[in-house]
Backbone bond lengths (Angstrom), bond angles and torsions (degrees), N, CA, C in turn:
res aa  C-N    CA-C-N  psi(-1)  N-CA   C-N-CA  omega(-1)  CA-C   N-CA-C  phi
1 M - - - 1.509 - - 1.538 114.37 -
2 V 1.268 122.31 137.22 1.438 126.35 -173.47 1.547 106.29 -81.85
3 C 1.344 113.45 135.08 1.511 116.84 175.01 1.607 109.18 -58.80
4 I 1.313 115.25 138.06 1.478 115.75 178.83 1.567 114.08 -64.84
5 S 1.254 119.54 -14.36 1.493 125.40 176.76 1.425 115.24 -95.22
6 D 1.416 116.13 -4.56 1.443 118.13 -174.93 1.512 109.02 -95.68
7 L 1.308 121.91 85.14 1.397 124.67 -168.14 1.485 109.30 -67.22
8 V 1.386 115.92 -33.00 1.495 120.05 -177.28 1.526 108.85 -56.90
9 N 1.259 117.45 -55.98 1.476 118.88 -174.90 1.611 110.28 -78.13
10 I 1.380 118.51 -24.33 1.486 115.16 169.95 1.474 109.46 -57.37
11 L 1.362 116.85 -45.86 1.432 119.69 -173.20 1.616 110.70 -72.03
12 I 1.281 117.71 -31.61 1.491 120.30 175.53 1.514 106.61 -65.25
13 K 1.313 117.83 -43.14 1.554 119.44 -176.10 1.550 109.25 -73.66
14 N 1.311 117.37 -35.28 1.506 118.86 176.04 1.494 113.03 -66.76
15 N 1.188 120.28 -33.50 1.454 130.30 -176.24 1.484 116.79 -119.93
16 W 1.317 113.12 47.05 1.443 118.41 -169.96 1.519 110.01 -66.74
17 S 1.329 120.80 -40.93 1.494 120.31 -176.01 1.574 112.24 -60.10
18 A 1.367 112.65 -38.97 1.438 115.39 174.65 1.400 117.49 -64.75
19 W 1.431 112.72 -44.42 1.517 119.36 178.96 1.546 108.10 -66.61
20 D 1.259 123.21 -42.70 1.465 124.75 -177.20 1.529 109.38 -64.73
21 K 1.293 117.51 -39.86 1.514 119.09 173.56 1.442 111.90 -52.30
22 V 1.280 121.28 -46.64 1.465 120.97 176.07 1.483 113.44 -61.76
23 L 1.236 118.77 -39.15 1.494 128.14 -171.56 1.527 103.33 -66.25
24 K 1.206 117.72 -37.27 1.519 122.01 -177.76 1.503 117.38 -99.02
25 N 1.258 114.94 20.79 1.496 118.29 178.31 1.497 111.33 -60.41
26 K 1.333 114.38 145.66 1.420 124.61 -168.86 1.577 110.89 -66.47
27 F 1.336 115.53 -42.99 1.499 120.68 178.25 1.466 112.75 -54.00
28 S 1.265 120.68 -47.66 1.492 123.15 -178.08 1.559 105.46 -64.16
29 Q 1.237 118.53 -47.40 1.516 123.97 178.72 1.531 108.19 -52.02
30 D 1.347 118.18 -51.08 1.401 122.74 174.44 1.628 117.55 -56.57
31 M 1.299 113.80 -42.02 1.565 115.01 174.78 1.529 108.03 -65.25
32 V 1.346 127.06 -26.86 1.381 124.57 -173.38 1.529 103.82 -80.73
33 T 1.368 120.33 -46.97 1.470 122.77 -168.82 1.585 111.40 -80.39
34 Q 1.362 113.67 -29.88 1.449 111.37 -172.29 1.491 116.90 -75.01
35 R 1.284 119.88 130.52 1.521 124.15 -176.33 1.484 105.23 -89.13
36 N 1.391 115.02 166.55 1.424 122.94 178.18 1.541 107.55 -94.24
37 D 1.474 112.54 74.60 1.613 116.51 -173.05 1.457 107.93 -119.05
38 G 1.266 122.40 12.10 1.487 120.60 175.39 1.487 111.12 72.30
39 S 1.294 123.74 5.01 1.421 123.95 -177.69 1.601 112.83 -72.18
40 A 1.343 116.49 177.84 1.345 123.74 178.51 1.573 105.81 -65.41
41 G 1.337 115.26 -38.44 1.544 118.02 178.94 1.434 110.96 -61.15
42 Y 1.372 114.86 -44.88 1.481 119.40 -177.23 1.659 106.31 -62.00
43 Q 1.252 118.22 -45.41 1.424 120.00 -175.72 1.541 110.81 -66.66
44 K 1.249 120.91 -33.11 1.428 125.60 168.60 1.457 117.44 -54.04
45 V 1.398 111.57 -49.93 1.477 119.52 -176.56 1.584 102.99 -68.13
46 L 1.262 115.97 -48.26 1.529 120.28 -179.56 1.585 112.81 -51.42
47 N 1.307 110.10 -51.74 1.545 113.94 176.14 1.518 111.89 -55.91
48 G 1.375 111.54 -44.58 1.507 115.89 179.27 1.582 111.84 -64.65
49 F 1.221 114.48 -39.12 1.442 116.34 179.55 1.629 109.69 -64.03
50 K 1.348 112.24 -44.31 1.586 113.92 177.07 1.478 110.46 -59.61
51 W 1.280 121.32 -44.02 1.438 120.90 178.93 1.566 116.26 -62.26
52 Y 1.376 107.55 -44.23 1.453 114.21 179.02 1.515 111.99 -66.00
53 T 1.253 120.55 -35.38 1.554 125.00 171.23 1.427 112.96 -64.73
54 V 1.254 122.05 -40.01 1.416 123.35 179.03 1.518 109.07 -64.52
55 Q 1.329 113.30 -44.93 1.530 116.06 175.10 1.498 118.69 -66.87
56 D 1.334 109.42 -25.51 1.484 116.47 171.49 1.575 110.08 -67.63
57 Y 1.190 118.13 -36.02 1.503 122.74 178.21 1.506 104.78 -68.73
58 K 1.270 122.07 -47.73 1.453 122.52 -176.87 1.534 107.10 -62.95
59 Y 1.314 122.31 -37.80 1.407 123.82 175.23 1.531 114.12 -65.25
60 C 1.320 115.60 -40.77 1.527 119.54 171.88 1.444 113.90 -52.71
61 Q 1.346 123.00 -41.47 1.452 126.99 178.92 1.498 108.07 -58.61
62 Q 1.378 115.91 -45.85 1.515 117.39 -172.71 1.534 107.03 -81.25
63 L 1.272 123.38 -18.73 1.527 122.63 177.11 1.549 109.37 -60.32
64 L 1.370 113.63 -32.60 1.485 115.31 -178.24 1.567 108.43 -57.68
65 R 1.353 114.95 -38.88 1.493 115.26 -175.17 1.517 108.05 -63.79
66 Y 1.292 115.77 -41.63 1.649 120.90 176.92 1.469 111.61 -54.45
67 D 1.380 114.09 -52.70 1.502 115.31 -173.06 1.543 109.22 -73.82
68 A 1.238 118.13 -33.21 1.422 115.54 174.43 1.559 115.21 -68.32
69 E 1.248 119.74 -32.94 1.451 123.73 172.53 1.509 103.74 -60.26
70 R 1.356 115.32 -54.96 1.581 117.81 -176.15 1.486 109.15 -52.92
71 M 1.377 120.48 -42.96 1.453 126.78 -174.01 1.477 106.52 -57.77
72 S 1.315 120.39 -33.93 1.408 122.49 -173.23 1.573 111.08 -70.72
73 K 1.343 110.87 -16.78 1.562 112.56 -178.31 1.578 109.99 -111.89
74 A 1.253 119.68 20.67 1.394 123.37 179.39 1.497 108.17 -65.29
75 P 1.387 114.25 128.51 1.436 119.06 -169.99 1.610 114.57 -81.40
76 G 1.387 113.29 -14.00 1.553 117.04 -179.58 1.450 105.82 -157.27
77 P 1.425 110.56 171.16 1.417 120.43 -172.21 1.535 112.20 -56.57
78 Q 1.393 116.26 -45.74 1.465 114.65 -178.68 1.556 115.17 -68.45
79 D 1.307 110.48 -28.26 1.526 113.27 176.69 1.551 106.61 -69.70
80 L 1.292 119.48 -37.90 1.383 120.60 179.83 1.510 112.09 -63.49
81 M 1.381 117.55 -43.67 1.396 121.22 173.38 1.464 114.10 -60.92
82 D 1.343 121.04 -40.60 1.309 125.68 176.84 1.526 113.04 -59.94
83 S 1.306 112.68 -42.39 1.459 119.96 -176.49 1.558 113.70 -69.76
84 A 1.400 106.42 -34.43 1.512 114.22 175.99 1.603 110.69 -68.87
85 Q 1.332 113.42 -32.17 1.408 115.01 172.15 1.528 114.28 -66.63
86 H 1.223 115.23 -33.93 1.569 119.44 176.92 1.587 105.48 -62.06
87 V 1.373 117.09 -48.37 1.468 114.92 -173.82 1.596 105.68 -61.66
88 Y 1.354 115.19 -47.25 1.449 118.91 177.50 1.568 115.08 -54.18
89 N 1.277 116.41 -38.57 1.509 122.36 175.95 1.589 108.78 -69.10
90 D 1.316 119.73 -37.60 1.476 124.53 174.08 1.567 109.74 -53.88
91 L 1.389 115.07 -49.07 1.423 116.00 177.47 1.450 117.62 -60.63
92 G 1.442 112.16 -41.23 1.391 118.21 174.77 1.529 113.58 -58.64
93 Y 1.271 114.15 -45.64 1.514 121.15 -175.66 1.538 109.77 -64.29
94 A 1.375 113.19 -45.65 1.537 116.77 170.80 1.440 117.85 -56.74
95 N 1.381 113.14 -35.86 1.492 113.79 -177.70 1.630 107.19 -77.72
96 D 1.289 119.86 -37.71 1.446 125.99 171.29 1.550 111.13 -51.59
97 T 1.263 113.90 -50.49 1.521 120.18 -173.88 1.487 104.68 -68.65
98 M 1.331 123.34 -43.42 1.504 120.34 176.60 1.495 107.22 -55.42
99 K 1.326 119.09 -46.16 1.499 121.32 -174.39 1.561 109.03 -61.44
100 T 1.311 116.30 -35.73 1.530 119.32 -179.72 1.579 105.76 -68.79
101 C 1.274 119.59 -37.55 1.521 123.94 173.43 1.497 108.34 -57.99
102 T 1.264 116.16 -60.22 1.503 115.04 -167.88 1.467 110.72 -83.93
103 G 1.355 118.23 -15.90 1.445 115.00 -175.87 1.607 108.53 -97.72
104 D 1.334 114.32 -85.83 1.490 118.12 -175.84 1.610 111.52 -57.61
105 L 1.228 117.82 -33.79 1.487 119.38 -171.10 1.619 109.21 -95.70
106 G 1.312 116.39 -17.51 1.555 116.94 171.31 1.465 109.96 77.07
107 I 1.283 121.35 26.90 1.447 121.04 -178.32 1.556 111.58 -97.81
108 P 1.247 120.69 120.73 1.511 116.07 -178.03 1.513 111.10 -59.94
109 A 1.381 116.62 147.49 1.390 121.17 179.67 1.498 115.73 -56.98
110 A 1.335 115.46 -39.37 1.429 126.53 176.67 1.530 110.90 -56.32
111 S 1.269 115.59 -40.18 1.526 121.93 176.15 1.433 111.40 -68.22
112 V 1.307 119.32 -45.33 1.482 122.98 175.52 1.471 112.09 -53.80
113 N 1.380 112.10 -53.46 1.465 114.84 -178.99 1.548 113.18 -65.52
114 A 1.236 116.62 -34.83 1.501 119.19 -179.49 1.586 117.10 -71.07
115 A 1.415 107.62 -18.89 1.479 113.69 -171.93 1.544 107.98 -66.29
116 K 1.284 118.62 149.72 1.441 127.90 -175.93 1.547 104.51 -81.27
117 T 1.393 113.44 137.06 1.445 116.99 175.25 1.491 110.37 -85.35
118 E 1.372 111.35 124.70 1.433 112.69 -173.37 1.437 117.09 -65.94
119 G 1.319 121.85 150.60 1.333 128.00 -166.57 1.489 111.03 -52.89
120 D 1.461 117.41 -51.05 1.444 116.55 -172.15 1.640 107.31 -77.85
121 S 1.210 118.54 -20.77 1.517 117.42 166.80 1.509 112.06 -56.99
122 A 1.402 115.85 -52.28 1.386 118.06 176.06 1.566 111.70 -64.26
123 A 1.252 122.86 -35.88 1.381 122.88 -179.71 1.523 111.01 -64.31
124 Y 1.432 114.78 -40.17 1.361 123.02 -176.94 1.646 109.60 -60.43
125 S 1.265 111.69 -47.48 1.466 119.97 -177.73 1.560 106.04 -65.42
126 A 1.326 116.77 -43.48 1.497 117.52 -178.35 1.472 112.67 -68.64
127 F 1.413 116.40 -27.83 1.573 120.47 171.81 1.572 107.71 -62.60
128 E 1.344 113.60 -52.32 1.561 114.85 -175.00 1.415 109.57 -62.76
129 F 1.284 120.07 -42.04 1.461 121.47 -177.15 1.555 110.65 -63.97
130 S 1.385 113.93 -40.03 1.452 115.11 175.92 1.429 112.52 -62.99
131 V 1.335 126.57 -41.97 1.318 129.59 -176.84 1.567 106.63 -69.72
132 A 1.244 122.13 -33.31 1.491 123.05 175.24 1.589 108.41 -66.04
133 E 1.345 113.48 -39.03 1.522 116.15 178.60 1.429 111.92 -66.26
134 R 1.360 116.04 -37.18 1.495 115.18 -166.42 1.554 108.90 -89.85
135 Q 1.229 117.38 -31.66 1.468 125.22 -171.88 1.484 119.83 -93.50
136 D 1.249 125.50 166.99 1.487 124.52 -177.04 1.591 104.62 -91.69
137 W 1.242 114.50 -173.13 1.549 124.17 -172.50 1.477 107.83 -59.53
138 V 1.361 124.58 -43.81 1.452 120.26 179.57 1.384 115.06 -80.16
139 N 1.311 119.17 -48.00 1.517 126.73 -175.25 1.541 110.06 -58.93
140 S 1.336 117.53 -37.59 1.467 119.04 -175.38 1.445 110.88 -67.74
141 M 1.293 121.01 -19.65 1.542 124.20 -178.29 1.542 108.89 -68.88
142 V 1.393 112.89 -26.39 1.573 113.10 -172.75 1.477 113.89 -55.17
143 A 1.434 116.75 -33.00 1.464 122.04 176.60 1.487 115.97 -55.17
144 M 1.321 116.24 -22.60 1.453 123.24 -170.46 1.500 109.92 -99.79
145 I 1.313 120.08 -6.42 1.447 122.85 179.78 1.531 113.84 -55.94
146 P 1.315 118.06 -55.32 1.466 115.60 179.96 1.624 113.11 -61.41
147 C 1.309 111.82 -33.29 1.572 115.93 -176.24 1.536 106.79 -63.27
148 I 1.332 117.98 -45.96 1.384 116.96 -179.34 1.484 117.40 -78.67
149 Q 1.399 119.79 -39.57 1.460 125.65 -172.28 1.571 112.41 -78.92
150 V 1.378 115.64 -38.20 1.467 110.14 -170.43 1.479 110.58 -81.53
151 Y 1.196 119.57 -23.92 1.513 114.71 179.49 1.442 113.77 -64.74
152 Y 1.367 119.55 -40.84 1.419 126.65 172.73 1.462 113.55 -61.61
153 A 1.313 114.26 -42.18 1.551 117.91 -179.69 1.494 105.76 -65.50
154 I 1.348 118.71 -43.88 1.432 119.01 -177.17 1.575 110.78 -66.67
155 G 1.328 113.36 -41.98 1.456 116.67 -173.27 1.574 110.14 -67.43
156 I 1.354 117.10 -35.79 1.485 117.52 175.66 1.472 112.65 -70.69
157 D 1.401 122.24 -35.13 1.378 124.82 172.16 1.501 112.53 -61.23
158 M 1.332 116.17 -42.67 1.412 124.55 175.43 1.602 111.81 -52.44
159 M 1.343 114.33 -59.84 1.476 122.90 179.47 1.378 111.38 -49.68
160 E 1.440 119.28 -39.83 1.492 117.01 -177.86 1.409 111.02 -71.85
161 K 1.268 128.50 -10.50 1.376 128.95 -176.52 1.562 113.18 -98.27
162 N 1.281 116.18 15.71 1.586 121.87 179.72 1.469 115.83 45.43
163 P 1.494 110.17 66.55 1.498 115.23 174.11 1.447 113.73 -67.50
164 D 1.246 118.69 163.04 1.484 124.94 172.17 1.491 113.62 -65.82
165 T 1.265 123.75 108.60 1.444 127.04 -174.05 1.520 116.63 -72.87
166 T 1.253 117.51 -5.90 1.461 123.89 174.17 1.489 115.36 -94.95
167 T 1.222 115.22 3.23 1.695 112.54 176.84 1.537 109.42 -87.66
168 I 1.217 110.21 153.27 1.488 116.63 175.17 1.538 116.86 -56.53
169 W 1.317 113.63 -43.38 1.410 119.31 175.33 1.491 118.54 -65.95
170 Y 1.325 117.26 -18.47 1.398 121.44 169.57 1.503 111.90 -66.61
171 K 1.368 114.93 -52.03 1.472 125.26 177.64 1.507 109.38 -59.45
172 D 1.301 117.89 -47.43 1.446 121.54 -162.51 1.592 112.27 -101.87
173 W 1.229 118.15 -9.92 1.454 121.84 176.15 1.486 115.43 -128.49
174 I 1.268 119.01 -56.62 1.490 122.43 -169.28 1.615 105.81 -65.07
175 Q 1.382 111.97 -58.29 1.503 116.57 -177.34 1.569 112.67 -52.96
176 P 1.319 120.91 -56.56 1.349 115.61 -177.55 1.528 118.97 -63.71
177 N 1.324 113.69 -27.95 1.531 117.36 -175.25 1.598 110.64 -92.04
178 S 1.275 117.74 5.96 1.406 126.70 173.27 1.561 114.60 -118.20
179 G 1.335 112.12 -2.75 1.487 119.26 -173.68 1.437 118.74 -84.17
180 A 1.193 117.79 -168.44 1.548 124.22 -178.41 1.453 110.95 -71.85
181 D 1.270 122.45 -38.99 1.463 125.88 178.26 1.488 112.24 -57.01
182 A 1.331 112.88 -50.98 1.437 125.56 -173.92 1.607 105.95 -64.06
183 K 1.369 114.17 -38.34 1.560 120.17 -173.32 1.734 100.22 -68.81
184 N 1.431 110.83 -48.30 1.461 113.26 -172.33 1.541 106.06 -65.51
185 S 1.320 128.12 -36.74 1.434 126.18 174.60 1.551 112.33 -54.81
186 C 1.298 119.96 -44.42 1.282 130.87 179.96 1.505 111.54 -60.34
187 T 1.265 113.36 -55.63 1.592 124.11 176.82 1.504 108.95 -58.72
188 K 1.347 123.08 -40.16 1.402 127.23 -175.80 1.594 107.12 -71.98
189 Q 1.264 121.83 -35.09 1.431 126.30 177.10 1.524 109.68 -69.57
190 I 1.257 117.95 -46.19 1.526 124.20 179.13 1.593 106.24 -57.50
191 N 1.314 115.33 -47.32 1.441 118.47 -174.54 1.517 109.17 -70.57
192 F 1.298 117.15 -34.56 1.517 114.77 176.75 1.511 112.13 -58.07
193 F 1.280 118.11 -42.08 1.457 122.61 -177.43 1.549 111.40 -67.89
194 K 1.388 113.54 -42.22 1.331 118.47 174.27 1.486 121.66 -58.15
195 A 1.367 109.60 -42.45 1.585 118.72 175.42 1.599 109.59 -66.37
196 A 1.384 114.08 -24.54 1.451 117.12 -173.81 1.512 112.91 -105.73
197 D 1.347 116.80 21.95 1.487 120.01 -174.07 1.429 116.23 -62.26
198 N 1.251 118.52 -23.31 1.635 125.65 174.38 1.449 108.41 -63.74
199 D 1.395 116.56 -29.72 1.457 117.77 -175.07 1.509 115.81 -80.50
200 W 1.387 115.18 -16.80 1.447 118.39 -174.33 1.437 116.87 -131.45
201 Y 1.378 115.13 -23.86 1.540 123.02 -170.99 1.422 109.32 -60.47
202 S 1.453 123.93 -41.55 1.440 123.75 -160.74 1.414 115.26 -74.62
203 S 1.347 119.16 -19.10 1.509 124.02 -166.24 1.463 110.96 -107.44
204 Q 1.334 117.52 123.17 1.524 116.95 175.91 1.485 108.80 -75.34
205 Y 1.427 116.06 -25.17 1.522 116.40 176.03 1.537 106.77 -61.01
206 N 1.293 121.29 -40.01 1.416 124.00 178.76 1.453 109.34 -55.82
207 M 1.446 115.29 -53.12 1.478 115.27 -175.05 1.523 114.02 -60.18
208 D 1.260 110.74 -42.13 1.578 116.65 176.78 1.569 108.65 -54.58
209 M 1.324 119.71 -45.60 1.332 129.57 -175.50 1.523 105.71 -66.72
210 F 1.308 116.25 -46.76 1.503 117.08 -176.73 1.505 110.55 -66.78
211 N 1.317 115.62 -39.15 1.503 111.65 177.21 1.515 114.44 -61.92
212 Q 1.309 118.62 -32.97 1.418 123.77 178.86 1.587 106.19 -67.64
213 I 1.262 119.96 -51.76 1.397 121.32 -177.10 1.520 112.11 -65.48
214 F 1.266 121.75 -35.96 1.466 125.19 177.30 1.520 106.77 -65.90
215 T 1.344 119.92 -49.38 1.335 120.71 179.61 1.458 114.90 -61.26
216 E 1.218 124.05 -36.47 1.482 129.76 -177.59 1.608 106.24 -73.04
217 A 1.335 114.36 -36.72 1.477 118.16 -178.49 1.629 107.20 -69.70
218 C 1.396 114.81 -38.64 1.488 120.02 179.77 1.545 104.76 -61.61
219 G 1.336 119.45 -45.78 1.464 116.79 179.38 1.446 114.96 -64.06
220 H 1.261 120.05 -33.26 1.439 114.97 172.79 1.477 119.28 -71.30
221 E 1.400 116.13 -27.84 1.448 121.36 168.10 1.465 112.84 -62.98
222 F 1.304 118.72 -45.59 1.391 119.24 179.49 1.599 112.37 -60.53
223 N 1.258 111.00 -44.76 1.610 115.72 173.54 1.458 109.71 -54.06
224 F 1.336 121.00 -45.22 1.377 126.83 -171.86 1.591 108.17 -63.14
225 F 1.319 117.58 -40.71 1.499 117.51 178.50 1.595 106.72 -72.69
226 G 1.367 119.98 -19.65 1.436 118.91 169.63 1.552 121.22 -64.52
227 Y 1.287 112.14 -13.99 1.545 115.49 172.34 1.525 112.02 -69.58
228 G 1.370 117.16 -30.04 1.441 116.92 171.78 1.424 116.04 -67.65
229 E 1.340 117.43 -22.89 1.432 122.28 -179.27 1.516 113.06 -86.99
230 N 1.308 114.92 -23.96 1.495 121.63 -176.96 1.521 112.06 -130.90
231 P 1.385 117.04 61.75 1.481 114.02 -172.70 1.545 115.86 -72.54
232 Q 1.274 117.42 149.04 1.439 119.05 176.39 1.481 110.46 -100.61
233 P 1.278 119.00 156.01 1.431 127.18 -178.83 1.525 111.39 -62.58
234 L 1.358 121.06 127.11 1.417 127.57 177.47 1.566 109.61 -65.45
235 P 1.441 116.32 135.80 1.453 118.50 175.57 1.530 117.00 -54.73
236 P 1.284 122.07 133.15 1.496 117.56 173.33 1.464 111.91 -65.38
237 V 1.366 113.50 155.68 1.538 115.77 175.96 1.507 105.57 -130.21
């Protein structure tokens, strides 16, 4: 039974089909099963991972807008400091993602910057920003539940399936998304909503709205993984 103050797992249970669809996305399955064998299959997944990572960098840039908007609604000094830390972390994640592109993946920075932002990546960022604009400090965090929770769930599942540890995506995606930092982020988010249950628990309207936001966010996450299945050519530099 799900705890009545555990909004994260309530929403996962309420919207299982949308959640499960993200868990079973094909690109994650390809990263698990593909070996580092230099084959055409390996090159396909590698190209997909390159495009996925470039789009992740583009998303990181837009995530700053979401967290800055949430920061403007912080109800107290500690919340303001926590939100400022989120913005700082966004900058760090964007920087790390660019380093993955230019380092392990060998993509020139100019090519990363010149790459077109995929339509759904822009739509996902716009959706999160819209929620941050329309909702208060607590409710606006609902849009980020799939982004935080599903990566760890997928990462743990991938680890259990014995992936090839010599692939670039093992080092740069599977390991970090199944590690202690990812787990801690999930736990912190769950505890955030538990501590704020008075702000959301009493209203059925809130739950209907939360289900809608959660389902839409899951759909965007599923589409994001699709970039790995349908990579675009990187701009020449």
